[in-house]
C-alpha positions in Angstrom: -90.8 -26.1 28.8 -90.2 -22.9 30.7 -87.4 -24.7 32.6 -85.6 -25.9 29.7 -85.8 -22.4 28.3 -84.4 -20.8 31.2 -81.5 -23.3 31.4 -80.6 -22.7 27.7 -80.4 -19.0 28.3 -78.2 -19.5 31.2 -75.9 -21.7 29.2 -75.7 -19.2 26.3 -75.0 -16.4 28.9 -72.0 -18.4 30.3 -70.8 -19.1 27.0 -70.8 -15.2 25.9 -69.3 -14.5 29.4 -66.6 -17.1 28.7 -66.1 -15.6 25.2 -66.1 -12.1 26.5 -63.4 -12.8 29.0 -61.2 -14.6 26.5 -61.4 -11.6 24.1 -60.3 -9.4 27.3 -57.3 -11.7 27.9 -56.3 -11.7 24.0 -56.4 -7.9 24.1 -54.4 -7.9 27.3 -52.0 -10.1 25.9 -51.5 -8.3 22.8 -51.2 -4.9 24.3 -48.5 -6.2 26.7 -46.5 -7.8 23.6 -47.0 -4.4 21.9 -45.6 -2.9 25.0 -42.8 -4.9 25.4 -41.8 -4.9 21.5 -41.9 -1.1 22.0 -39.7 -0.9 25.1 -37.4 -3.7 23.8 -34.1 -3.7 21.8 -35.1 -5.3 18.6 -32.7 -7.4 16.7 -33.4 -5.5 13.3 -31.2 -3.5 11.2 -30.5 0.1 12.2 -31.8 2.7 9.9 -28.5 4.5 10.2 -25.1 3.3 8.7 -21.7 3.6 10.1 -18.6 3.1 8.0 -15.1 3.2 9.0 -12.1 4.4 6.9 -8.9 3.3 8.2 -5.9 5.4 7.9 -3.0 4.2 6.0 0.9 4.1 6.8 2.9 7.1 5.5 4.8 6.9 2.2 8.6 7.0 1.8 10.2 9.4 -0.8 13.5 10.1 -2.2 15.3 13.3 -2.5 14.0 13.5 -6.1 10.3 12.8 -5.1 10.4 9.1 -6.5 8.0 6.8 -4.4 10.2 4.3 -2.7 7.5 2.7 -0.3 3.7 3.1 0.1 0.8 1.4 1.6 -2.7 0.4 0.2 -5.8 -1.4 1.7 -6.7 -4.9 0.9 -10.4 -6.7 1.5 -12.0 -10.0 1.7 -15.1 -11.2 0.3 -17.4 -13.1 2.8 -20.5 -14.8 2.4 -22.8 -17.0 4.9 -22.9 -20.6 3.5 -26.3 -20.9 4.2 -27.8 -17.6 2.9 -27.4 -18.5 -1.1 -30.6 -20.2 -2.2 -29.6 -23.8 -3.4 -31.0 -23.3 -6.9 -29.1 -19.9 -7.3 -25.7 -21.1 -6.1 -24.3 -21.9 -9.6 -25.6 -18.1 -10.8 -23.7 -16.9 -7.4 -20.5 -18.8 -8.3 -20.4 -18.1 -12.2 -20.7 -14.3 -11.5 -18.3 -14.0 -8.6 -15.7 -15.7 -10.8 -16.5 -13.3 -13.7 -16.2 -10.3 -11.5 -13.1 -11.6 -9.2 -11.2 -13.6 -11.6 -11.2 -16.7 -9.6 -11.7 -20.0 -11.1 -15.1 -21.7 -10.5 -13.6 -24.7 -9.1 -11.8 -22.8 -6.7 -14.8 -20.9 -5.3 -16.7 -24.1 -5.1 -14.0 -25.8 -2.8 -14.1 -22.8 -0.3 -17.4 -23.8 0.8 -16.2 -27.4 1.7 -14.0 -28.7 4.3 -10.9 -31.1 3.1 -13.6 -34.0 3.9 -16.2 -32.5 1.5 -18.6 -31.2 4.4 -20.4 -28.1 3.8 -18.9 -25.4 6.1 -21.3 -23.6 8.7 -21.1 -19.9 8.9 -19.1 -17.4 7.2 -16.9 -18.4 4.4 -14.0 -16.3 3.0 -14.2 -16.5 -0.9 -11.2 -14.3 -1.6 -8.3 -12.5 0.3 -6.0 -9.8 -0.6 -8.6 -8.0 -3.1 -7.4 -4.5 -4.1 -9.5 -1.5 -4.1 -10.6 -1.6 -7.8 -11.7 -5.2 -7.0 -13.5 -4.5 -4.2 -15.8 -1.8 -5.8 -16.4 -4.3 -8.8 -17.5 -6.9 -6.0 -19.8 -4.3 -4.1 -21.6 -3.5 -7.3 -22.0 -7.4 -7.9 -23.4 -7.8 -4.3 -26.2 -5.3 -5.1 -26.8 -7.0 -8.2 -27.3 -10.5 -6.5 -29.8 -8.9 -4.0 -32.0 -7.8 -6.9 -31.4 -11.2 -8.5 -32.9 -12.9 -5.2 -29.9 -15.2 -4.8 -29.9 -14.6 -1.2 -32.3 -16.2 1.6 -33.1 -15.1 4.8 -31.8 -17.5 7.9 -32.5 -17.5 11.3 -29.8 -15.8 13.8 -29.1 -17.1 17.2 -32.0 -15.4 18.6 -34.6 -17.1 16.0 -34.9 -13.9 14.0 -34.7 -14.0 10.1 -31.9 -12.1 8.7 -30.8 -11.8 5.1 -26.8 -12.2 4.9 -25.5 -10.9 1.4 -21.9 -10.8 -0.1 -19.9 -8.8 2.2 -16.5 -7.0 1.1 -14.8 -6.4 4.2 -11.8 -4.1 4.9 -9.2 -6.5 6.2 -5.8 -4.7 6.5 -3.2 -2.7 4.6 -0.2 -3.8 2.8 3.2 -2.2 1.8 4.3 -1.7 -1.8 7.8 -1.3 -3.0 7.7 -0.1 -6.5 11.4 -0.1 -6.9 11.8 -3.8 -5.9 15.3 -4.3 -4.8 16.7 -0.8 -4.7 17.2 1.0 -1.6 17.6 -2.0 0.4 18.5 -3.1 3.0 18.4 0.5 4.5 14.8 1.0 3.5 14.0 -2.2 5.7 10.6 -4.1 5.4 7.5 -4.7 7.3 5.5 -7.4 8.8 1.8 -7.3 9.2 0.2 -8.1 12.7 -3.4 -8.4 13.6 -5.2 -6.1 15.7 -8.8 -6.3 16.3 -9.0 -8.5 13.3 -7.5 -5.8 11.1 -3.8 -6.5 9.7 -1.5 -3.6 10.2 2.2 -3.3 8.9 5.0 -2.7 11.6 8.6 -1.9 10.5 11.0 -4.6 11.0 14.3 -3.1 9.8 15.9 0.0 8.4 14.0 3.3 7.9 10.8 1.5 8.3 11.3 0.6 11.6 13.1 3.8 12.6 10.2 6.0 11.4 7.6 3.4 12.8 6.3 6.2 15.2 5.9 8.8 12.5 4.8 6.9 9.7 1.9 5.6 11.9 0.8 9.1 13.5 -2.8 8.8 12.0 -6.5 9.0 12.5 -9.3 6.9 11.1 -12.1 8.5 9.1 -15.6 7.7 9.5 -18.9 7.9 7.6 -22.5 8.1 9.2 -25.7 8.2 7.3 -29.1 6.6 6.4 -29.0 3.1 5.0 -31.3 1.8 2.1 -33.5 -1.4 2.4 -30.4 -3.4 1.2 -28.2 -2.0 3.6 -26.2 0.5 1.6 -25.4 3.8 2.9 -26.8 7.0 1.3 -25.4 10.4 1.0 -27.6 13.0 1.9 -28.3 15.8 4.2 -28.4 13.5 7.2 -25.2 11.9 6.4 -21.8 13.2 8.1 -18.2 12.4 7.2 -14.8 12.5 9.0 -11.8 12.4 6.6 -8.9 10.0 7.7 -5.5 11.4 8.2 -2.7 9.0 7.2 0.7 8.7 8.9 3.4 11.1 8.0 5.2 11.0 4.7 9.1 10.4 5.0 11.3 12.3 2.6 15.1 11.1 2.4 18.1 12.9 1.5 19.2 10.1 -1.0 18.9 10.6 -4.6 17.5 7.9 -6.5 19.6 7.9 -9.8 22.7 8.4 -7.8 21.7 5.5 -5.4 20.8 3.0 -8.4 24.2 4.0 -10.2 26.3 3.0 -7.1 24.2 -0.1 -6.9 25.2 -1.0 -10.3 29.1 -0.1 -9.4 29.1 -2.4 -6.4 27.2 -5.2 -8.3 29.9 -5.2 -11.0 32.7 -4.9 -8.6 31.4 -7.6 -6.3 31.7 -10.0 -9.5 35.2 -8.7 -10.3 36.8 -9.0 -6.7 34.6 -12.2 -5.7 33.6 -10.5 -2.5 30.6 -11.7 -0.3 29.2 -8.1 -0.4 30.3 -4.5 -0.8 29.0 -1.2 0.9 29.4 2.2 -0.4 27.8 5.5 0.7 28.1 9.1 -0.1 27.5 11.9 2.4 27.7 15.7 2.2 30.5 16.7 4.5 29.3 19.7 5.8 25.8 18.6 6.6 26.0 14.9 7.2 22.9 14.3 4.5 23.5 10.9 3.1 23.1 11.1 -0.8 23.5 7.3 -1.4 24.0 4.2 1.1 24.2 1.2 -1.2 24.9 -2.6 -0.7 25.7 -5.2 -3.4 23.3 -7.5 -1.3 19.9 -6.3 -1.9 16.3 -8.0 -1.5 12.7 -7.5 -2.5 10.9 -6.5 0.7 7.7 -7.5 -0.7 9.0 -11.2 -1.4 11.7 -12.0 1.1 13.1 -15.6 0.7 15.4 -18.0 2.7 18.6 -16.6 0.7 17.8 -13.0 1.6 17.9 -13.7 5.3 21.7 -12.7 5.4 21.1 -9.5 3.5 18.2 -8.1 5.8 20.4 -6.2 8.4 21.9 -3.0 7.1 25.6 -3.6 7.7 26.2 0.0 7.8 25.5 0.6 11.4 25.0 -3.3 12.5 28.3 -4.8 11.4 31.3 -3.6 13.7 34.7 -5.0 12.4 38.6 -4.4 12.7 38.9 -1.5 10.1 42.9 -1.5 9.8 44.7 1.3 8.6 41.8 3.7 7.9 42.2 4.4 11.5 45.9 5.6 11.1 44.8 9.2 10.2 42.7 9.4 13.3 45.6 8.2 15.6 47.8 11.0 13.8 45.1 13.6 14.1 44.9 13.3 18.1 48.7 13.5 18.3 48.7 16.6 16.0 45.9 18.1 18.2 47.9 17.4 21.2 51.1 19.0 19.5 53.2 15.9 20.1 54.0 15.7 16.4 54.0 17.7 13.2 53.5 16.4 9.8 57.3 16.8 9.2 58.2 14.9 12.2 60.7 12.3 11.4 60.5 8.8 12.9 62.8 5.6 12.6 61.1 2.7 11.0 63.9 0.2 11.2 63.4 -1.1 7.5 59.9 -2.2 8.3 60.6 -4.3 11.6 60.3 -3.1 15.1 60.6 -5.4 17.9 58.6 -4.3 21.2 59.0 -7.5 23.4 60.5 -11.0 23.4 57.6 -12.3 21.3 56.0 -9.3 19.6 57.1 -7.7 16.6 55.7 -4.9 14.4 56.2 -5.1 10.8 55.7 -3.2 7.5 55.2 -4.3 3.9 57.6 -1.5 2.6 61.3 -1.2 4.0 62.1 2.5 5.0 64.8 3.5 7.5 62.8 6.5 8.3 59.8 8.5 7.3 58.1 11.7 8.3 54.6 11.6 9.9 53.1 12.8 6.5 54.8 9.5 4.9 53.8 7.2 7.4 50.2 7.8 6.4 51.2 7.5 2.8 53.0 4.4 3.0 50.7 2.9 5.6 53.5 2.2 8.1 52.6 0.1 11.3 56.0 0.6 12.7 55.7 4.6 12.3 52.0 5.1 13.5 53.0 3.0 16.6 55.4 5.4 17.6 53.1 8.2 17.1 50.7 6.5 19.3 53.2 6.2 22.0 53.5 10.1 22.2 50.2 10.0 23.7 48.9 8.4 27.1 46.4 5.9 27.1 43.5 8.4 28.3 44.4 11.2 25.9 44.5 8.5 23.0 41.0 7.0 23.9 39.5 10.4 24.5 40.8 11.6 21.1 38.9 8.3 19.5 35.8 9.3 21.6 35.7 12.6 20.0 35.6 11.3 16.5 32.5 8.9 17.8 33.9 5.8 18.1 32.8 3.3 20.9 29.5 5.2 20.7 26.4 5.1 18.2 27.0 7.0 14.9 23.7 8.7 15.3 22.5 7.5 11.8 18.7 7.1 11.4 18.4 3.4 11.2 16.9 0.9 13.4 19.9 -0.4 15.0 23.1 1.5 15.7 25.8 -0.3 17.3 28.3 1.2 19.2 31.4 -0.9 18.8 34.1 -1.1 21.1 37.6 0.6 21.8 40.2 -0.5 24.2 39.9 0.5 27.8 42.5 3.4 29.5 43.9 0.5 31.5 44.7 -1.6 28.1 45.9 1.4 26.3 48.3 2.4 28.8 50.4 -0.6 27.7 52.5 0.2 24.8 51.6 -3.0 22.9 47.9 -2.3 22.9 48.2 1.3 22.1 50.2 0.1 18.9 47.7 -2.2 18.2 44.7 0.0 18.2 46.8 2.9 16.4 46.4 0.9 13.0 42.9 -0.3 13.5 43.2 -3.8 15.3 41.8 -4.8 18.7 38.7 -2.6 18.2 35.5 -2.7 16.7 33.9 0.2 14.5 30.9 0.2 12.0 30.9 1.7 8.6 28.7 4.8 9.8 31.4 5.6 12.6 33.9 5.7 9.9 31.6 8.1 7.9 31.3 10.5 10.6 35.1 10.3 11.7 36.4 11.0 8.0 33.9 14.0 7.6 35.9 15.8 10.2 38.9 15.9 7.9 36.9 17.6 5.0 34.6 19.9 7.3 37.0 21.7 9.4 37.4 19.3 12.3 33.7 18.7 12.9 32.3 15.0 12.9 28.7 15.1 11.3 26.3 12.2 12.1 25.0 10.6 8.9 21.4 11.7 8.1 19.1 9.5 5.8 16.1 11.4 6.6 15.7 15.0 5.4 12.1 15.6 6.9 8.4 14.5 7.3 5.3 15.9 5.9 1.9 15.5 6.9 -1.4 15.8 4.7 -1.3 19.5 4.4 2.4 19.1 3.3 3.7 21.0 6.6 7.3 19.8 7.1 8.6 18.4 10.4 12.1 18.3 11.0 13.7 15.8 13.9 16.7 16.6 15.8 19.6 14.1 14.9 19.9 11.3 17.4 23.3 12.3 17.9 24.4 16.1 17.7 27.3 17.0 15.6 30.7 17.3 17.4 34.2 18.8 17.2 36.5 16.1 16.8 39.9 18.0 16.2 40.9 21.6 15.7 40.3 23.1 12.1 44.3 23.4 11.8 44.5 19.6 12.2 41.7 19.0 9.8 43.6 21.0 7.2 46.7 18.9 7.7 45.3 15.7 7.8 43.3 16.7 4.5 46.5 17.7 2.7 48.1 14.2 3.9 45.1 12.4 2.6 45.4 13.8 -0.7 49.2 12.7 -0.8 48.0 9.2 -0.2 45.9 9.4 -3.4 49.0 11.3 -5.3 51.7 8.8 -4.6 50.5 6.3 -1.9 48.3 3.4 -1.7 45.1 5.4 -3.2 46.6 6.3 -6.6 43.6 4.5 -8.3 41.4 7.1 -6.7 42.8 10.0 -8.8 40.3 12.1 -10.5 41.4 15.0 -12.9 39.8 18.4 -11.9 38.7 17.2 -8.4 40.1 17.2 -4.9 40.4 13.6 -4.0 41.9 12.3 -0.7 41.6 9.2 1.3 43.1 6.1 3.3 43.1 2.4 2.3 42.8 -0.3 4.8 43.0 -4.1 4.7 42.5 -6.3 7.8 42.4 -9.7 8.5 38.7 -10.7 9.6 38.5 -11.7 13.1 36.4 -14.9 14.6 36.2 -16.5 18.0 38.9 -19.2 16.8 41.4 -16.1 15.8 42.3 -14.3 12.7 41.3 -15.9 9.4 42.7 -15.5 5.9 39.6 -13.4 4.7 39.9 -9.8 4.7 38.1 -6.5 5.2 39.2 -4.1 2.5 38.1 -0.3 2.8 38.7 3.2 1.5 37.5 6.1 3.4 38.2 9.7 2.0 36.5 12.6 0.1 35.8 14.1 -3.3 35.5 17.9 -3.7 35.2 20.3 -6.6 36.1 24.0 -6.9 32.7 25.3 -6.4 32.2 24.3 -2.9 30.8 20.6 -3.1 32.2 18.4 -0.6 31.5 14.7 -0.1 32.8 12.1 2.1 32.8 8.8 0.6 33.4 5.2 2.0 33.9 1.7 0.5 34.0 -1.5 2.5 34.6 -4.7 0.6 34.0 -7.7 2.7 35.7 -11.0 2.0 37.4 -10.4 -1.7 38.3 -14.0 -3.1 39.9 -13.2 -6.5 43.8 -13.0 -6.5 45.3 -9.8 -4.8 41.6 -8.3 -4.9 41.7 -8.4 -1.0 44.2 -5.5 -1.1 42.0 -2.3 -0.8 44.2 -0.7 -3.3 42.8 -3.2 -5.8 39.1 -3.3 -4.8 38.0 -0.6 -2.6 39.7 2.2 -4.4 38.6 1.3 -7.8 35.1 1.3 -6.2 35.7 4.6 -4.9 37.0 5.9 -8.2 33.6 4.7 -9.6 31.4 6.3 -7.0 33.3 9.5 -7.8 32.5 9.2 -11.5 28.6 8.6 -10.8 28.8 12.0 -8.7 30.5 13.6 -11.7 27.7 12.1 -14.0 24.8 13.4 -12.0 26.7 16.7 -11.4 27.0 16.4 -7.7 30.6 17.1 -8.7 31.8 19.5 -11.6 35.6 19.0 -12.4 37.4 22.1 -13.4 40.5 21.6 -15.6 43.3 24.2 -16.3 44.0 25.2 -19.9 47.2 23.0 -19.9 45.1 19.9 -18.7 42.7 20.4 -21.4 45.4 20.9 -24.1 47.1 17.8 -22.9 43.9 15.5 -23.4 43.2 17.2 -26.8 46.7 16.5 -28.1 46.5 12.8 -26.7 43.2 12.2 -28.5 44.3 13.8 -31.7 47.5 11.5 -31.7 45.4 8.3 -31.0 42.8 9.2 -33.8 45.8 9.4 -36.4 47.6 6.3 -35.3 46.3 3.3 -37.3 48.1 0.8 -35.2 46.3 1.8 -31.8 43.5 -0.1 -30.5 40.0 0.7 -31.5 38.8 2.4 -28.1 40.6 4.1 -25.2 39.9 6.0 -21.9 41.3 9.2 -21.7 42.3 10.9 -18.4 38.9 12.1 -17.9 37.4 8.6 -17.9 35.7 9.5 -21.3 35.8 6.6 -23.8 36.8 7.8 -27.2 36.6 5.0 -30.2 37.9 5.4 -33.8 35.1 5.2 -36.5 35.6 2.9 -39.4 37.3 4.4 -42.5 36.5 8.1 -41.2 38.8 10.6 -39.5 37.3 12.7 -36.8 38.8 15.7 -35.6 40.1 16.1 -31.9 37.3 16.6 -29.4 39.0 19.6 -28.1 40.5 22.6 -30.1 43.7 24.1 -28.5 43.3 27.5 -30.1 39.9 27.9 -28.7 40.8 27.5 -25.2 40.7 31.1 -24.0 39.1 30.2 -20.7 39.2 27.4 -18.0 36.3 25.2 -19.1 34.2 22.8 -16.9 34.2 19.4 -18.5 31.4 16.6 -17.7 32.6 13.1 -18.6 30.1 10.5 -19.3 30.0 7.8 -16.9 31.8 4.3 -18.0 30.3 1.3 -16.9 32.3 -1.2 -15.3 32.7 -4.5 -17.3 34.0 -7.2 -14.6 36.8 -9.3 -16.0 36.3 -13.0 -16.1 38.4 -14.7 -13.6 40.2 -18.0 -14.7 42.1 -20.2 -12.5 45.5 -20.5 -13.0 46.6 -23.9 -14.2 50.3 -24.7 -12.9 51.5 -21.4 -13.1 53.2 -19.5 -10.2 51.3 -16.3 -9.2 53.9 -13.3 -9.5 54.5 -11.5 -6.3 52.3 -8.3 -5.9 53.9 -4.9 -6.4 54.7 -3.1 -3.2 52.6 -0.3 -4.0 49.2 -2.2 -3.5 50.7 -3.8 -0.7 48.6 -2.5 2.1 48.0 -5.3 4.4 47.9 -4.5 8.0 49.3 -7.2 10.3 52.0 -8.0 12.6 
C-alpha cells in the first residue's frame, strides 16, 4: 500500500511539473508574440489620413474677360468585386444607379468579363465623373458602410480588410465653352497618363505655346486624423497646404470682334467657294492682335476626322507665294536706297517686256509708261521688275530680311515657320530678281505679311504680332513675356509715309477700290497668285489683301485677308474676294468702336440729300445701302423724314454705322452661256 501511494504521488508531481512547464512555454510564446507585434509594422489602417489636392492647368481668357478654355477634375468610382455582400449586391447596384444616373444593367455588366466570368480585384464602375457627382457618390459610400453592404476580405498577407466604394481623382480635362470660336489659334490638348493620373498637354496653337506657363503649379495636401470608416476629420490636429494652379493666359483678342469676323469669313467662304479664308486685325503701333480668324474651325473638345485639315493654324504654318502684295516691299527698299522716287517714270512697253529668248514679263493692263506710284496702283509686273533691277541682289535680299521675311514672324503660336526667299546668288540674276519682286519664287506666311505691312502704318517699324497680352497667378499678379522676336525698323519713316500714301491711292483708284470706307484712312495692296505644287503651277489661286484702316482719333490697325482656292467665277481675283472681305472686317471694327469714322459737313449733307431723295421716290427699291454702309428702308405707306437734317450741321459729327451682315449669293451654273470678260480694274493676276 505504501509503495503504491508513493508511486501515485510521484506520477502526480510529474504531471504538475509538465503542466507547469507547458504553462511557462505558453507564457513565453505569448510574450514573444506580443513583443513581435509591438515591434513589427502591422497591416492596419493608419490613424492619419493624407489627401492630395492636385493643381489644375491655367485658364485662357479674352481681352474682354470671356473664358475661352478652363480645366476641371474628373473622378472614377471603384469597388472591389468581392467586397460587396452577395445578399446586398442588388441594393448596392440600385443605389449606385440612382446616385450616378447610370443604368442598372450597365452597372451589373461591369462586374463581369465578356465571357460572363466575375472579375477579380477592383472594378471601375464609372469614369469621367465630375466634381458634383463625386461628392454625391462619396456621400453614398458612407451610407453603404452604415447599411452593412461591404464585407471584409483577406489581402495578400492574409489580413482582413474592408474595401468600400472609392471615389478616386483620376485626372483633369479641358473645357472650351465657346465651342468652335477662337480655333484654330487656341489649339487643343491631349491627355497623357503620369503616375496613373491623366494630365492635359497642349498640342497646337496657344495651348502648346503657353504649355510651360499654364502648368506652372503646385499640388495641395491635407493631413488629419481619420474616423473608423476612413474619412478625414477636420480638427486642430489637421493641416492643409492650398494648391496653386497654373498661370492664367490673357489674350489681346476681343471676343465680340473675333466672332464678328468669323461670321464674315463664313459668309465669304460660301460666296467665293473658297476652301478657307483667313483674316486678322493687329494694332499697328503695338503688334497686339485683336482678332485672328479662320473660316475653318473645329470643336477642341470633340475633334473628328473631318477636322484634321483644320487643326493647324495656317497663319504661321502655311508658307505660300503671295503675289503682288510683295510689290510695295520691293518699292520701299528701292526708295530707302534712294534709287527711285514715287514720281520716277518707267517705260512699261504696253504691258509686255521680253527679258530673254524664252521669258517675257506681262501685265494685265497696257500702259506705255507709269510712275513708281502707278506701278503699285495698277499692279504692273513690268514696272516693278525694273525697280528691282535698280537694286543689287544683296540689297534686295537684305531689304526683305529687314521686313522679317525668311525668318519666324515672332507670333506666339506653337509653330512659326520662316518661309524662304532666294539667295543672293540667284537674286543677282535679273530674271530671279524680277520674279521675286512681284511675289513669285518665294514663300511667305500670313503673319510675316502682317508684320511687314505694319511698317507702312507705323513709321517704318515692323511689329511682331502678339496674341498673348500677359499672364496672372492666383494672386492676380501680372507677368509679361518678352516677344519671341523683337520689333525692328524695316524702312525709314519717310519711306513709310510715301508707301502709306501710295497704298491709299490703290484703294482710291486701283485694284482696292472696293475697300473704300467714308470717314476712314484706308490703304492696301491686292495679290492674286497661282498655287504652286511639286508638279508646277495649278489653276487654283491665293487671293490676298493686306493694308490698314485708321481713323482721325489715332487708332491705327493693320488688316490682312487671305482667300485660298476661290472657285466661283472671277472670285479668285483678290479685288472680288479679299478686298470685300477686308471691307467687312473694317465695318466690324467700326461697329465695335475700334474705329470711329469722322465725316465732313459736306459728306454728311450729301448723304442726307441722297436719303431724302430716295424716300420720296416711289419707284425706287424698298431698301438701299448708303455710303456709310447703313441700310435704309422705306416703310409701308408712311413717309419718314431724312435721317440727317442739313440745317443742324454746325459741327463735324461722328457717325457710327450699324454693321450689315453679308448675305452670300447663291451661285447658279451657266447653261450654254459665254461668260463675259472681266473688267480690267479687277484684273490683278500676277503671272508671266
